[in-house]
C-alpha positions in Angstrom: 59.3 -3.0 16.9 61.9 -0.2 17.4 61.4 3.1 15.6 64.4 2.3 13.3 62.4 -0.7 12.2 59.3 1.1 11.3 58.5 2.6 8.0 58.5 6.4 7.8 55.8 8.3 6.0 58.1 8.8 3.0 58.8 5.0 2.9 55.1 4.2 3.1 54.5 6.6 0.2 57.2 4.8 -1.9 55.8 1.4 -1.0 52.3 2.5 -1.9 53.6 3.9 -5.2 55.4 0.6 -6.0 52.3 -1.5 -5.1 50.1 1.0 -7.1 52.3 0.5 -10.2 52.1 -3.3 -9.9 48.4 -3.5 -8.9 46.9 -3.2 -12.4 49.0 -6.2 -13.4 47.6 -8.4 -10.6 44.9 -10.6 -12.2 44.3 -12.7 -9.2 41.7 -11.0 -6.9 43.2 -12.7 -3.8 46.5 -11.1 -4.6 44.8 -7.7 -5.0 43.1 -8.2 -1.6 46.5 -9.2 0.0 48.1 -6.0 -1.2 45.1 -3.9 0.0 45.7 -5.5 3.4 49.3 -4.6 3.3 48.3 -1.0 2.6 45.9 -1.0 5.5 48.6 -2.4 7.8 51.1 0.2 6.6 48.7 3.0 7.4 47.7 1.6 10.8 51.3 0.8 11.7 50.6 -2.9 12.2 52.8 -4.5 9.6 53.4 -8.2 10.1 55.9 -10.7 8.6 53.5 -11.7 5.8 53.2 -8.0 4.9 56.9 -7.6 4.9 57.3 -10.6 2.6 54.8 -9.1 0.2 56.5 -5.7 0.3 59.9 -7.3 -0.4 58.4 -9.2 -3.4 56.8 -6.0 -4.7 60.1 -4.1 -4.4 61.9 -6.9 -6.2 59.4 -6.9 -9.1 59.5 -3.1 -9.5 63.2 -2.7 -9.5 63.8 0.9 -10.7 67.4 0.1 -11.7 65.9 -1.0 -15.0 64.0 2.3 -15.3 66.0 5.1 -16.9 63.6 7.8 -15.6 64.5 7.1 -12.0 66.6 9.8 -10.3 69.7 8.9 -8.3 68.1 10.1 -5.1 65.0 8.0 -5.7 67.1 4.9 -6.5 69.1 5.5 -3.3 65.8 5.7 -1.2 64.5 2.6 -3.0 67.6 0.6 -2.2 67.6 1.7 1.4 64.0 0.7 1.6 64.8 -2.8 0.3 67.6 -3.1 2.9 65.4 -1.9 5.7 62.6 -4.4 4.7 65.1 -7.3 4.8 66.2 -6.2 8.2 62.6 -5.9 9.4 62.0 -9.5 8.1 64.9 -10.8 10.0 63.6 -9.3 13.2 59.9 -10.2 12.6 
Protein backbone atom coordinates (compact mmCIF):
# COMPACT_ATOMS: atom_id res chain seq x y z
CA UNK A 1 0.00 0.00 0.00
CA UNK A 2 1.47 3.38 -0.95
CA UNK A 3 2.05 6.06 1.70
CA UNK A 4 -0.83 8.12 0.31
CA UNK A 5 -3.08 5.15 1.04
CA UNK A 6 -2.04 4.73 4.64
CA UNK A 7 -3.65 6.45 7.55
CA UNK A 8 -1.69 9.21 9.25
CA UNK A 9 -1.42 9.42 13.03
CA UNK A 10 -4.04 12.18 13.00
CA UNK A 11 -6.41 10.07 10.90
CA UNK A 12 -5.95 7.09 13.21
CA UNK A 13 -6.76 9.35 16.16
CA UNK A 14 -9.97 10.50 14.45
CA UNK A 15 -10.96 6.92 13.58
CA UNK A 16 -10.32 5.84 17.17
CA UNK A 17 -12.45 8.75 18.40
CA UNK A 18 -15.32 7.77 16.09
CA UNK A 19 -15.12 4.12 17.12
CA UNK A 20 -14.85 5.17 20.78
CA UNK A 21 -18.04 7.20 20.41
CA UNK A 22 -19.92 4.29 18.88
CA UNK A 23 -18.40 1.54 21.04
CA UNK A 24 -20.73 1.96 24.05
CA UNK A 25 -23.71 1.49 21.71
CA UNK A 26 -22.40 -1.86 20.43
CA UNK A 27 -24.40 -4.47 22.32
CA UNK A 28 -23.02 -7.41 20.37
CA UNK A 29 -19.72 -8.65 21.88
CA UNK A 30 -18.55 -9.94 18.48
CA UNK A 31 -18.96 -6.43 17.04
CA UNK A 32 -16.98 -4.99 19.94
CA UNK A 33 -14.23 -7.55 19.29
CA UNK A 34 -14.26 -6.67 15.59
CA UNK A 35 -13.65 -3.00 16.32
CA UNK A 36 -10.93 -3.83 18.84
CA UNK A 37 -9.25 -5.76 16.04
CA UNK A 38 -9.61 -2.74 13.74
CA UNK A 39 -7.90 -0.60 16.38
CA UNK A 40 -5.06 -3.11 16.74
CA UNK A 41 -4.60 -3.22 12.97
CA UNK A 42 -4.58 0.58 12.76
CA UNK A 43 -1.87 0.79 15.41
CA UNK A 44 0.25 -1.93 13.79
CA UNK A 45 -0.24 -0.59 10.24
CA UNK A 46 -1.78 -3.82 9.00
CA UNK A 47 -5.25 -2.63 7.97
CA UNK A 48 -7.09 -5.06 5.67
CA UNK A 49 -10.19 -4.73 3.48
CA UNK A 50 -12.49 -5.97 6.27
CA UNK A 51 -11.07 -3.30 8.60
CA UNK A 52 -11.63 -0.64 5.94
CA UNK A 53 -15.26 -1.73 5.54
CA UNK A 54 -15.77 -1.45 9.30
CA UNK A 55 -14.07 1.96 9.37
CA UNK A 56 -16.29 3.13 6.52
CA UNK A 57 -19.39 1.91 8.37
CA UNK A 58 -18.33 3.64 11.59
CA UNK A 59 -17.66 6.90 9.74
CA UNK A 60 -21.09 6.74 8.12
CA UNK A 61 -22.82 6.08 11.46
CA UNK A 62 -21.04 8.93 13.20
CA UNK A 63 -21.59 11.62 10.57
CA UNK A 64 -20.59 14.90 12.23
CA UNK A 65 -22.63 16.87 9.71
CA UNK A 66 -25.52 16.28 12.08
CA UNK A 67 -23.56 17.53 15.09
CA UNK A 68 -23.63 21.31 15.58
CA UNK A 69 -20.57 21.30 17.85
CA UNK A 70 -18.26 20.11 15.08
CA UNK A 71 -15.82 22.76 13.81
CA UNK A 72 -15.45 23.36 10.07
CA UNK A 73 -11.85 22.10 10.13
CA UNK A 74 -12.90 18.91 11.90
CA UNK A 75 -15.68 18.33 9.39
CA UNK A 76 -13.23 18.86 6.51
CA UNK A 77 -10.81 16.33 8.04
CA UNK A 78 -13.66 13.89 8.60
CA UNK A 79 -14.85 14.24 5.00
CA UNK A 80 -11.32 13.75 3.66
CA UNK A 81 -10.99 10.65 5.83
CA UNK A 82 -14.18 9.18 4.36
CA UNK A 83 -12.93 9.85 0.82
CA UNK A 84 -9.54 8.32 1.62
CA UNK A 85 -11.15 5.24 3.19
CA UNK A 86 -13.25 4.70 0.05
CA UNK A 87 -10.13 5.02 -2.12
CA UNK A 88 -8.29 2.53 0.09
CA UNK A 89 -11.22 0.11 -0.23
CA UNK A 90 -11.13 0.36 -4.03
CA UNK A 91 -7.42 -0.50 -3.96
CA UNK A 92 -7.64 -3.23 -1.32
